[in-house]
C-alpha positions in Angstrom: 2.4 -36.7 1.9 -0.4 -34.1 1.7 -0.1 -31.4 -1.0 -2.4 -28.5 -1.6 -3.1 -26.4 -4.7 -5.5 -23.7 -5.8 -8.4 -24.9 -7.9 -7.3 -23.0 -11.0 -3.8 -24.7 -11.0 -3.2 -27.2 -13.8 -3.2 -30.8 -12.6 -0.5 -31.7 -15.1 2.3 -29.9 -13.2 5.4 -32.0 -12.7 6.9 -32.2 -9.2 10.3 -30.7 -8.4 11.0 -33.3 -5.7 10.9 -37.1 -5.5 8.0 -39.0 -6.9 5.3 -40.1 -4.4 3.3 -43.3 -4.1 -0.1 -42.6 -2.5 -0.9 -44.5 0.7 -3.7 -44.3 3.2 -1.6 -42.0 5.3 1.4 -39.8 4.5 3.3 -41.3 1.6 6.6 -43.0 1.1 9.1 -41.7 -1.3 11.8 -43.1 -3.6 14.4 -41.4 -1.5 13.9 -41.6 2.2 16.0 -39.6 4.6 17.9 -42.0 6.9 16.2 -42.3 10.3 16.9 -44.2 13.5 14.0 -46.4 12.7 11.9 -46.8 9.6 8.9 -44.6 9.2 5.6 -46.5 9.5 3.2 -46.5 6.6 -0.3 -48.0 6.8 -2.7 -49.1 4.2 -2.4 -51.2 1.1 1.0 -52.7 0.3 0.4 -52.4 -3.4 2.1 -49.5 -5.1 0.1 -47.9 -7.9 1.7 -45.8 -10.6 3.4 -42.7 -9.4 1.1 -39.7 -9.2 2.1 -36.1 -9.7 2.4 -34.1 -6.6 0.3 -30.9 -6.5 1.9 -27.8 -5.0 0.2 -24.9 -3.3 0.4 -21.5 -4.9 2.7 -19.7 -2.6 6.3 -18.5 -2.3 8.9 -20.0 0.0 12.3 -18.7 0.9 15.1 -20.6 -0.9 16.7 -23.3 1.3 13.7 -23.9 3.6 12.3 -27.1 2.1 12.1 -30.0 4.6 13.0 -33.6 3.9 9.9 -35.7 3.1 9.6 -38.1 6.1 6.9 -39.3 8.4 7.4 -39.8 12.1 4.9 -41.3 14.5 4.4 -39.3 17.7 3.5 -40.7 21.1 0.3 -39.4 22.6 -0.2 -35.7 21.8 -2.4 -33.2 23.6 -4.8 -31.4 21.3 -7.0 -28.9 23.1 -6.6 -30.9 26.3 -7.4 -34.3 24.6 -4.7 -37.0 24.3 -4.5 -38.6 20.9 -1.9 -40.1 18.5 -0.5 -37.9 15.9 1.9 -38.2 13.0 4.5 -35.7 11.8 4.7 -35.5 8.0 7.4 -33.1 6.9 6.2 -33.3 3.3 2.7 -32.2 4.2 1.8 -28.6 3.6 -1.2 -28.6 5.8 -2.2 -30.1 9.2 -5.2 -32.5 9.2 -7.6 -33.5 11.9 -10.0 -36.4 11.1 -13.7 -35.7 11.2 -14.6 -38.3 13.8 -12.1 -37.0 16.3 -13.4 -33.4 15.7 -17.0 -34.4 16.3 -16.2 -36.3 19.4 -13.8 -33.9 21.1 -13.6 -30.5 19.4 -17.2 -29.9 18.4 -17.3 -26.8 20.7 -14.8 -25.0 18.3 -16.7 -23.7 15.2 -15.4 -24.6 11.8 -14.4 -21.8 9.4 -15.3 -22.0 5.7 -12.5 -22.6 3.2 -12.7 -22.0 -0.5 -10.5 -22.4 -3.6 -8.3 -25.1 -2.1 -7.8 -28.7 -3.1 -5.9 -31.3 -1.1 -4.1 -34.1 -2.9 -1.7 -37.0 -2.0 -3.9 -39.4 -0.1 -5.0 -41.9 -2.8 -5.4 -40.8 -6.4 -8.4 -38.6 -5.8 -8.6 -35.2 -4.1 -9.5 -35.2 -0.4 -12.8 -33.5 0.6 -12.8 -31.4 3.7 -15.4 -29.6 6.0 -13.5 -26.5 6.9 -10.6 -25.4 9.2 -10.1 -24.4 12.8 -7.3 -23.2 15.1 -6.1 -25.7 17.8 -3.6 -25.7 20.6 -1.2 -28.7 20.2 1.3 -29.8 22.9 4.0 -32.5 22.8 5.4 -34.3 25.8 9.0 -34.0 26.9 9.8 -37.6 26.0 9.9 -36.6 22.3 12.0 -33.4 22.3 13.5 -33.3 25.8 11.1 -30.6 26.9 7.3 -30.1 26.8 5.9 -27.4 24.5 3.3 -26.6 22.0 2.0 -24.2 19.4 -1.1 -22.9 17.8 -1.9 -24.4 14.4 -4.5 -24.1 11.7 -5.9 -27.5 10.9 -8.2 -28.7 8.2 -11.0 -31.2 9.2 -11.5 -34.0 6.7 -13.0 -37.5 6.6 -10.7 -40.3 7.8 -9.2 -42.2 4.9 -9.6 -46.0 4.7 -7.0 -47.7 6.8 -5.9 -44.6 8.7 -6.9 -45.8 12.1 -3.7 -45.4 14.1 -3.7 -41.6 14.5 -6.3 -38.8 14.5 -4.0 -35.9 13.4 -1.4 -35.3 10.7 1.0 -32.5 11.7 2.2 -30.7 8.6 4.9 -28.1 8.0 2.5 -25.2 8.3 2.9 -25.5 12.1 6.7 -25.2 11.9 6.5 -27.5 15.0 10.0 -29.0 14.8 11.8 -25.7 14.4 9.8 -23.8 17.1 10.1 -26.5 19.7 13.6 -27.8 19.1 15.5 -24.6 18.4 15.3 -23.1 21.9 16.4 -26.4 23.4 19.4 -26.7 21.0 20.4 -23.1 21.7 20.3 -23.8 25.4 22.0 -27.2 25.5 24.2 -26.8 22.4 23.3 -30.1 20.8 20.4 -32.3 19.7 21.2 -35.1 22.2 17.9 -34.6 24.0 15.9 -34.8 20.8 13.9 -38.0 20.0 16.0 -40.2 17.6 13.3 -40.1 15.0 13.2 -36.3 14.9 17.0 -35.6 15.1 17.7 -36.2 11.3 14.8 -33.9 10.4 16.1 -31.1 12.6 19.7 -31.5 11.4 18.6 -31.3 7.8 16.6 -28.2 8.5 19.7 -26.6 10.1 21.9 -27.5 7.1 19.4 -26.0 4.6 19.0 -22.9 6.7 22.7 -22.2 6.5 22.4 -22.0 2.7 22.9 -18.3 1.7 19.6 -16.6 0.9 20.9 -13.0 0.8 21.6 -11.8 -2.7 21.8 -8.1 -2.3 20.6 -4.9 -0.6 17.9 -2.3 -1.1 19.3 1.2 -1.3 17.4 4.5 -0.9 17.9 6.6 -4.0 16.8 10.0 -2.7 19.6 12.5 -2.3 18.3 14.2 0.9 17.9 13.0 4.4 14.4 12.4 5.7 13.3 12.3 9.3 10.6 9.6 10.1 8.6 10.4 13.2 7.4 7.7 15.5 4.7 5.7 13.7 5.1 7.6 10.4 4.9 5.7 7.0 6.8 6.9 4.0 7.2 5.8 0.4 10.2 6.4 -1.8 12.1 5.2 -4.8 14.8 2.7 -4.1 17.3 0.5 -6.0 18.0 -3.3 -5.6 21.7 -3.9 -5.9 22.7 -7.6 -6.1 26.0 -8.8 -4.6 26.9 -11.1 -7.5 24.8 -14.1 -6.3 22.4 -15.5 -8.8 18.9 -14.9 -7.4 15.9 -17.2 -8.0 12.9 -16.1 -10.1 11.8 -13.8 -7.2 13.4 -11.7 -4.5 11.9 -10.8 -1.2 12.2 -7.4 0.6 11.6 -8.1 4.2 12.8 -6.5 7.5 13.7 -9.6 9.4 16.6 -10.9 7.2 19.4 -11.0 9.7 18.1 -7.7 11.1 19.5 -5.9 8.0 17.3 -2.8 8.2 17.9 0.4 10.0 17.0 0.2 13.7 13.4 1.0 14.2 12.6 1.0 10.4 10.2 -1.7 9.2 10.0 -2.4 5.5 6.5 -3.4 4.3 7.2 -7.0 2.9 7.3 -7.2 -0.9 7.8 -9.9 -3.5 9.4 -8.8 -6.8 10.1 -10.9 -9.8 13.7 -10.7 -11.1 12.3 -10.2 -14.6 10.6 -7.0 -13.3 13.9 -5.9 -11.7 15.7 -6.3 -15.0 13.0 -4.3 -16.8 13.3 -1.4 -14.3 17.1 -1.7 -13.9 16.6 -2.5 -10.2 14.4 0.5 -9.4 11.4 -0.2 -7.2 9.0 1.8 -4.9 9.0 0.7 -1.3 7.2 1.8 1.9 8.8 1.9 5.3 7.4 2.6 8.8 9.1 3.9 11.9 8.0 1.4 14.6 10.2 2.8 17.3 9.2 5.4 19.9 11.7 8.1 18.6 12.4 9.8 15.3 14.7 7.9 12.8 16.8 9.6 10.2 16.9 8.0 6.8 20.2 9.1 5.3 20.7 9.9 1.6 21.4 6.8 -0.5 21.6 4.5 2.5 21.0 0.7 2.5 17.6 0.0 3.9 17.3 -3.8 4.1 18.8 -7.0 2.7 17.3 -8.8 -0.3 16.7 -12.5 -0.2 16.1 -14.9 -3.1 12.8 -16.7 -3.3 11.5 -19.7 -5.3 7.8 -20.2 -6.1 6.3 -23.6 -5.4 3.9 -22.8 -8.3 3.4 -19.9 -10.6 -0.3 -19.4 -9.7 -1.0 -15.9 -8.4 2.5 -14.5 -9.2 2.8 -12.2 -12.1 5.8 -10.5 -13.7 5.5 -7.4 -11.5 5.2 -6.6 -7.9 3.0 -8.5 -5.4 2.7 -6.6 -2.2 0.7 -7.6 0.9 -1.2 -4.8 2.6 0.5 -4.4 6.0 -1.4 -4.4 9.3 -3.1 -1.1 9.8 -1.4 1.1 12.4 -3.0 3.9 14.3 -0.9 7.1 14.3 0.2 8.7 16.5 0.8 5.9 18.9 -0.4 7.9 21.9 -3.9 8.4 20.4 -6.5 8.4 23.2 -8.3 5.3 22.1 -8.5 1.9 23.9 -6.8 -1.2 22.5 -10.2 -2.8 22.0 -11.3 0.1 19.8 -8.1 0.0 17.9 -8.7 -3.6 17.1 -12.2 -2.9 16.0 -11.1 -0.2 13.6 -8.2 -2.3 12.4 -10.6 -5.1 11.6 -12.9 -2.7 9.9 -10.1 -1.5 7.6 -8.6 -5.0 7.0 -12.1 -6.2 6.0 -11.7 -3.9 2.9 -8.0 -4.6 2.3 -8.6 -4.9 -1.5 -9.6 -1.2 -1.3 -6.0 -0.2 -0.5 -3.5 0.3 -3.2 -0.4 -2.0 -3.1 2.0 0.5 -4.8 1.9 3.8 -6.7 0.8 2.0 -9.9 -1.9 -0.2 -8.4 -4.8 2.0 -9.3 -8.6 1.6 -9.1 -11.0 2.3 -12.0 -14.2 4.3 -11.5 -17.3 2.5 -12.8 -19.8 5.3 -13.2 -17.8 8.2 -14.7 -15.8 9.0 -17.8 -14.0 12.3 -18.5 -15.2 14.2 -21.6 -13.3 17.1 -23.4 -15.7 19.3 -25.3 -13.9 21.7 -27.7 -15.2 25.0 -29.1 -13.7 23.9 -32.5 -12.4 20.5 -33.5 -9.4 21.9 -35.3 -6.4 19.8 -34.3 -3.1 21.4 -33.2 0.4 20.2 -32.7 3.1 21.7 -30.5 6.8 21.1 -30.8 8.4 18.6 -28.5 10.5 20.2 -25.8 14.0 19.1 -25.0 14.4 16.6 -22.1 17.5 14.7 -20.9 17.3 11.5 -22.9 19.5 9.7 -20.4 17.1 10.4 -17.5 16.1 6.9 -16.2 13.3 8.3 -14.2 11.5 9.5 -17.3 11.9 6.2 -19.0 10.7 4.3 -16.0 7.6 6.5 -15.6 6.7 6.0 -19.2 7.2 2.3 -19.0 5.2 1.9 -15.8 2.4 4.1 -17.2 2.2 1.9 -20.3 2.4 -1.3 -18.3 -0.5 -0.2 -16.1 -2.4 1.0 -19.2 -2.6 4.6 -17.9 -1.2 5.7 -21.3 -0.9 4.0 -24.7 0.9 4.7 -28.0 -1.0 7.3 -30.1 -1.7 8.4 -33.7 -3.6 11.5 -32.6 -3.7 14.7 -34.7 -3.3 16.6 -31.4 0.0 17.0 -29.6 0.9 18.7 -26.4 4.5 19.0 -25.0 5.7 17.5 -21.7 7.4 19.3 -18.9 9.7 17.6 -16.5 9.4 18.9 -12.9 12.1 17.8 -10.4 10.7 17.1 -6.9 12.5 18.0 -3.7 13.4 14.3 -3.1 15.3 14.3 -6.5 12.7 12.2 -8.4 11.0 13.5 -11.5 7.3 14.3 -12.1 6.0 14.0 -15.6 3.6 16.9 -16.4 1.8 17.8 -19.7 1.4 21.4 -20.8 -2.3 21.5 -21.8 -2.6 25.3 -22.0 -3.4 25.2 -25.8 -6.0 22.5 -25.3 -7.5 24.3 -22.3 -7.9 27.5 -24.3 -10.2 25.6 -26.7 -12.1 23.6 -24.1 -15.7 24.5 -23.1 -15.4 24.8 -19.3 -17.4 22.5 -16.9 -18.9 24.8 -14.3 -19.3 22.1 -11.7 -17.7 23.8 -8.7 -15.7 22.5 -5.7 -17.1 23.5 -2.3 -15.8 26.6 -0.6 -13.3 25.4 2.0 -14.8 27.6 4.8 -18.3 26.3 4.1 -17.1 22.7 3.9 -15.2 22.9 7.2 -18.3 24.2 8.9 -19.9 20.8 8.5 -17.4 19.4 11.0 -19.0 21.3 13.9 -19.5 19.1 16.9 -17.5 16.1 15.7 -14.9 14.6 18.0 -13.5 11.7 16.0 -12.0 11.9 12.5 -10.6 9.6 9.8 -8.8 11.0 6.7 -8.8 8.9 3.5 -6.6 9.7 0.5 -7.1 8.3 -3.0 -4.0 6.8 -4.8 -3.5 9.1 -7.9 -7.1 9.9 -7.9 -7.2 11.5 -11.4 -5.7 8.3 -12.9 -8.6 6.3 -11.5 -11.1 8.0 -13.9 -11.2 6.6 -17.4 -11.2 8.9 -20.5 -14.1 8.7 -22.9 -12.9 6.7 -25.9 -13.6 9.7 -28.3 -11.5 12.1 -26.2 -8.4 10.0 -25.6 -6.7 11.5 -28.7 -7.0 15.0 -27.4 -4.8 14.1 -24.4 -1.9 13.1 -26.7 1.5 14.3 -25.7 4.8 14.2 -27.6 8.4 13.7 -26.3 11.6 12.5 -27.7 10.9 9.0 -26.3 7.6 8.5 -28.1 4.0 9.7 -28.8 1.4 8.7 -26.3 -2.2 9.4 -25.2 -4.0 8.9 -21.9 -6.5 6.1 -21.1 -7.0 7.6 -17.7 -7.7 11.3 -16.9 -4.5 13.3 -16.7 -3.7 16.2 -14.5 -3.7 19.7 -16.0 -7.0 19.5 -18.0 -9.4 22.3 -17.5 -12.4 20.2 -16.6 -10.6 17.6 -14.5 -11.3 19.0 -11.0 -15.0 19.3 -11.9 -15.2 15.7 -13.1 -13.4 14.4 -10.1 -15.5 16.4 -7.6 -18.7 15.2 -9.3 -17.5 11.5 -9.1 -16.7 11.8 -5.4 -20.0 13.5 -4.4 -21.8 10.9 -6.5 -19.9 8.1 -4.7 -20.7 9.1 -1.1 -24.2 10.1 -2.1 -26.5 11.3 0.7 -23.6 11.1 3.2 -21.9 14.1 1.8 -21.7 17.1 4.2 -23.5 15.2 6.8 -21.4 12.1 7.6 -18.4 12.7 5.3 -16.8 15.6 3.6 -15.1 15.2 0.2 -12.9 17.8 -1.5 -11.4 16.3 -4.6 -9.3 13.3 -3.5 -9.3 14.3 0.2 -12.0 12.6 2.2 -12.7 13.1 5.9 -15.1 10.9 7.9 -16.3 12.4 11.2 -18.5 11.5 14.1 -19.4 12.5 17.6 -18.9 9.1 19.2 -16.7 6.1 18.4 -19.8 4.0 17.6 -21.1 6.6 15.1 -17.7 7.1 13.6 -17.2 3.3 13.1 -20.6 3.0 11.4 -19.9 6.0 9.0 -16.4 4.7 8.1 -17.8 1.3 7.2 -20.3 3.0 4.9 -17.7 5.2 3.2 -15.3 2.3 2.6 -18.1 0.2 1.2 -19.2 2.9 -1.3 -15.6 3.5 -2.4 -15.2 -0.2 -3.0 -18.4 -0.4 -5.0 -17.2 2.4 -7.2 -13.9 0.6 -7.9 -11.6 3.3 -6.3 -8.5 2.6 -4.3 -6.9 4.4 -1.4 -3.3 5.1 -0.4 -2.8 3.4 2.9 0.3 5.4 4.0 -1.6 8.7 3.7 -4.7 7.5 5.6 -5.4 8.3 9.2 -8.0 6.4 11.3 -10.0 7.4 14.3 -8.1 10.4 15.7 -9.3 13.3 17.8 -7.3 15.7 15.7 -6.2 15.6 12.1 -4.8 17.9 9.4 -7.3 18.5 6.5 -7.0 20.9 3.7 -4.2 22.9 5.4 -6.1 23.2 8.7 -6.0 21.3 12.0 -9.5 19.9 12.7 -10.4 18.8 16.3 -13.4 18.8 18.7 -12.4 22.4 19.6 -12.8 23.7 16.1 -10.6 24.5 13.1 -7.2 26.2 13.4 -4.3 26.9 11.1 -1.7 24.3 10.5 1.5 25.5 12.2 3.7 23.6 9.6 2.1 25.7 6.8 2.9 29.0 8.6 6.5 28.3 9.4 7.5 29.5 6.0 5.9 32.9 6.4 8.4 34.2 8.9 11.3 33.8 6.4 9.3 34.7 3.3 11.6 37.1 1.2 10.3 40.4 -0.2 8.7 39.8 -3.6 10.8 41.0 -6.5 8.2 40.7 -9.3 4.4 40.3 -9.8 4.7 36.5 -9.9 6.3 36.3 -6.5 3.8 38.9 -5.1 0.9 37.0 -6.4 2.2 33.8 -4.8 2.6 35.5 -1.4 -0.9 37.0 -1.4 -2.4 33.7 -2.6 -0.9 31.9 0.4 -2.0 34.6 2.9 -5.5 34.7 1.4 -5.9 31.0 2.2 -5.9 32.0 5.9 -7.5 35.4 5.6 -10.5 34.6 7.8 -8.1 34.1 10.7 -6.8 37.7 10.2 -9.0 40.6 11.1 -9.1 43.4 8.5 -7.2 41.3 6.0 -8.5 43.2 2.9 -7.5 46.6 4.4 -4.0 45.4 5.3 -3.4 43.9 1.8 -4.9 46.9 0.0 -1.5 48.4 -1.1 -0.2 45.1 -2.4 -3.4 44.4 -4.3 -3.0 47.7 -6.1 0.3 46.5 -7.6 -1.5 43.5 -9.0 -4.4 45.5 -10.3 -2.0 47.8 -12.2 -0.2 44.9 -13.7 -3.5 43.2 -14.7 -4.6 46.3 -16.5 -1.4 46.5 -18.5 -1.7 42.8 -19.4 -5.3 43.5 -20.7 -4.0 46.1 -23.1 -1.2 43.8 -24.3 -3.6 40.9 -24.9 -5.5 42.8 -27.6 -2.3 42.8 -29.7 -1.6 39.1 -29.3 -2.4 36.4 -31.8 -3.9 33.1 -31.0 -0.7 31.1 -31.3 0.3 28.5 -28.8 1.5 30.0 -25.5 5.2 29.7 -24.8 6.9 28.9 -21.5 5.8 31.1 -18.6 8.2 33.8 -17.5 8.4 35.9 -14.3 6.4 39.1 -14.6 8.2 42.5 -14.7 10.0 43.8 -11.7 8.1 45.8 -9.1 11.2 47.1 -7.2 10.6 50.6 -8.5 7.0 50.7 -7.3 7.6 49.1 -3.9 6.8 51.9 -1.4 7.0 52.1 2.3 3.3 51.4 2.5 3.8 48.2 0.5 6.6 47.2 2.9 4.5 47.9 5.9 1.6 45.8 4.5 4.0 43.0 3.7 5.5 43.0 7.2 2.2 43.2 8.9 0.8 40.2 7.0 3.8 38.2 7.9 3.5 39.1 11.6 -0.2 38.4 11.6 0.2 34.9 10.3 3.4 34.1 12.2 1.8 35.0 15.6 -1.6 33.6 14.8 -3.2 32.5 18.1 -6.8 32.3 17.0 -9.0 29.2 16.5 -12.3 29.1 14.8 -15.3 27.6 16.4 -18.7 27.1 14.7 -22.2 26.9 15.7 -25.0 25.4 13.6 -26.5 27.9 11.2 -24.1 30.6 12.4 -21.1 32.3 10.9 -17.6 31.3 11.9 -16.5 33.2 15.0 -12.8 33.8 15.8 -12.0 33.5 19.5 -8.7 33.7 21.4 -7.1 30.3 22.0 -6.3 29.7 25.6 
């Protein structure tokens, strides 16, 4: 029997299965599955003391263990060369001996392999040279039909006495299942199977029938969501068990009896049952629409089945969530890029897979920047805690996760700001801190973000774009130790302060923009454009774009930052960036942003009017004579600002209260105001202009054809 383990795994681990006596080739066991003929074992007849089997650090689905048996094969075809092989259902790896490799397979280069130890042959660990991928075929006299499979095999020296075969076929090839299952399905029985393999296959079938399903994953959001073809979405979900007792881990995976919605693929995830108990079954999952048509995710619908899993060893598995980064997909599917280039960009991104966050709480940590809060006076303040629903599980879960990931910690600060709970459209809760009092006392950082119009001009002449998005970018910047206490916030569930930079601080955007520009360095505004946590890499050719993307990913990795994969787009001729559609033709408005303008209701107060004008001003360069059209509406704001200025002189410096809607403007809304309001709506609703740019020239609006 050949067992593997990672180098940091303790050698004193006790096996879960039968004890093993080492032999020159795959071992005998105390309990041998009955076979038509006895398995052959070569080497010394002496049996030393039992050794402890070492197990590889991985996770295996419950009920998939094979019986430990060894079966001699007739001649097997390996890369066109006949040799004798031996099937060992207790071996976790496939071995090829060095002399056979050097004689017949030298043309296949060996790949390096680290952090792996192989045990079970003798009492010492087995050295190896590397691994390679080979094509293995078995004749019809063994399984009733010819067939083969690709397998990863480790090349190692031939042990003493192992001179009857040149290859050990382990369970990593899944050879028996892949070759025998189609034949059994076609003929209805295992009569055509070689007598020595029949018990192995029958045992596999019996264990496979063992129930692995322990529950379902349900979507928690109370509204429907339409997933377009190729779209990735993340949302909160709940694992509901069906009464079965799960193992130490559960697996969320699409292919469990096709339990997921048609066309919806769940990114595989392993979760410890301990973590599920701590979060009361609440998890964050990502799904992808792999079909060619939109899919509707209904409110509170079951997404996928949940299966129990048992670890072969605890190495590499913590108490939380262990996600694997999925294969990078290129969206949309009809992107005008060849399959070869798709593979090149996919390999480029997978090379930096550690750069991509596994979930919403898997955050990076900037190495070169800390956020400082400089106050005009160091006099502490304390605001009263605001009422929140104490039974809100979302708030408790967020606080627990923020503590677990060390974004926040318990505090004894003399400062205290209140929290504000904001309900999102999908029904989940966002935790916000009201830092207005702190911001009033903060000395501002005048480091400015670039003007959007000037920044977009840098994209002139580019034809290919990749958009990168940081995962909770602010929380990837550490707070300076002396300033953590100033971020303290109070709520009925505790008193905490931030270890990472929170949102809502006056100087936070300046700190973040400074970090991003420092990270990309001399590439900024020439090869890449950064605006806070939105990054766009651009290039005139695919070769140039590939080179620039590689440089940006490398610099982000060196800084210790992490990206959100589901929000990234790679190598597209047209992308949405900062509310604009960017392409080789130029920069245009985002139609999705303008859809709300047509149905925008008439403002009832100054707050609503300011919101409307702020939205329209974002696209003012697309509207000729914007200032003249909006003049009447701006007069209402100027009058209100003047009145506020007089009132401010009578106010004290006490902490600000909750914001309220400004006074009504219904009595001052004239026909001129109505005309300006309607004209702005029409100008944006029927916008047909696109901006083109020329080097060292102003933006020029031209009619879109």
